[in-house]
C-alpha positions, 0 to 999 in steps of 0.5 A, a space after each residue: 803152801 808153795 807149789 815151788 817148794 824145793 822138795 816138790 820140784 818134779 813130776 815123778 809118781 812119788 812126788 804127784 803122790 805126796 802133793 795129792 796126800 798132803 791136802 787130805 792129811 792136812 785137814 786132820 788133827 791127828 799125829 803125823 809120822 813122816 819117815 824118810 832118809 836125811 835130806 829128802 825134805 821131811 821139814 818141808 812136808 811138815 811145814 806144808 802140813 801146817 799151812 794147809 791146815 786150819 791151824 795155819 794161824 798159829 805157830 809152826 814150832 820145829 825142834 830136833 830132838 837129837 840136837 838138844 843134850 839130854 839133860 835140857 831137852 825136857 825143859 826144851 820141850 816143856 818149859 820149867 819154872 824158876 828155881 826148878 834146877 841150877 840156872 833156872 833163873 826165870 821161868 821158861 815156856 817150852 815149845 809145846 806151849 809155844 806151839 798152842 793152837 798151831 803145830 809142833 814138829 819133832 824132827 829126829 823123834 827116834 833119837 829122843 831118850 826113853 825117859 822123855 818117850 814116857 812123858 811125850 806119850 802122856 802129852 799125846 794121851 792127855 793133851 797136857 804138859 808138866 813144865 819142870 818144877 811145877 805142880 800144875 799141869 798145862 792144857 794144851 792144843 797142838 798138832 804133833 808132826 813127828 819125823 825120823 830117818 830111822 827104822 822105829 820098828 827096828 828101834 823098838 826091837 832093840 829096846 831103844 824106842 817104846 812100842 806104845 809111842 810108836 803107835 801114838 805117833 804113827 796114826 797118819 804115815 807119810 814117807 818122803 822118798 829118796 832122790 834116787 827113786 825119783 831120778 826123772 826129777 833131777 833135771 828139773 831140780 838142776 834148773 831150780 837150784 841153778 836159778 835159785 843159787 845163780 849169783 847176782 847179776 849171773 845167769 844160772 849155771 847149765 850142764 852139758 849132757 854128760 854131766 846131766 846124765 851123770 847127775 841123774 845116775 848118781 845115787 845121792 846118798 844126801 838126797 835132795 840137800 846133798 843136790 842143793 849144796 852141790 849146785 850152790 858150790 858150782 854156781 859160786 865157783 863157775 857163775 854163768 857157765 855151762 859145765 862139762 863133766 869131762 872137763 871138770 875137776 875131780 876134787 869138786 865132785 862127790 866121790 861116787 861120781 868119779 866113776 862117770 868122770 873116768 868114763 866122760 874123760 875117755 869118751 865112753 860115757 855118752 855111748 853107755 846104755 843109759 839103764 845099764 850105767 845107771 844100775 851099774 854104778 850104783 844109780 837109779 836103773 829107770 826113770 828119767 831122760 832116757 825114758 822119754 827118748 825110749 818112748 819115741 822109738 818105733 815098736 820092733 817086730 818080733 825077731 825072726 828065725 835068722 835074727 835068733 840064730 845071729 844073736 844066739 851065735 853071738 851069745 846075746 840074749 834073745 827077746 822072747 815074743 811075749 817080752 821080758 823084765 829088763 830090770 830083772 835081765 840086767 840084774 842077772 847080767 850084772 850078777 853073773 859079771 860080778 861073780 866071774 870077776 870075783 872068781 877071777 880074784 879069788 874073792 878079793 874085793 878090792 881087785 874086783 872093784 878095779 877090774 869092774 871100774 866100781 867103787 869098793 863100797 858099791 861092789 860090797 853093797 852089790 855082792 850082799 844084794 846078789 848073795 855073792 861071797 867075797 873076802 
């Protein structure tokens, strides 16, 4: 496995944990179930497991269960015999047979039709496949790695996924973390993708501090894949340049980053409390460049009585001697401000979003998170 694989760029605890776990899981032949949002690198993890295993001399055969039409997926997985159905003019070797002595990667396993789930269960139990139209089963030696962005336990409860298949797949579970949970890796990923997507003969693009901050705070719904595509776009249009958010076109930014753009245009972005701004705009509230800066700050003495009175007279919170949870305190402040804004607009979410200068969808998520009420 290349340590420079795009999903493994970074030094966050989540990425370090995956790096440490992969060699342990790879030596086994047991089935692996990789869960995680789209774009978090599940196939890279699957390929890494194959490359680190004793099966590396065999084929790594990927198949996206959601991308194959329902009436063709059985043939794709298990193969078919000539004449098995209209259009079967020759024998066809299925993906499982191609992966013999290697690994098969069943991506988006949560989208596999129920009738195919029964047949896959038999393959996992008996290690044989039945090509369509064949009367003779074929033994196989395959390491099965499955992946999904769906909550399979919820799919089971809804009757869309077999419980017995879930337990057969979930022998060795792995989870790929979303990018918003490892925001400290974003600057390293920016450097990697800038070099990776640099135009021939051009220097990699770079980012001014305001842009770097916005990119680190953005929640990245498309995860590493979205980040890669965005840097590819910027590298094509602005080869070799240093990009500043305040001078950047809105049309080239994700919608969720427009709030940062407005703050940068007004000159307010650099003065925001990084942790509060990250949480407020829907991004990560901790981890990243500003944590490193905070570590260099000298420890503060406990506030004396004069300082406490000053803070109280200004309606500012007093830091108790034993400390407090900053994350929880910021959440309380955020909840109170949203509640006040909702009260002022009589629960109108759109007006509240304008008052607070946040995306409407972000506000709705926070209203639900805090158990508030809005129309």
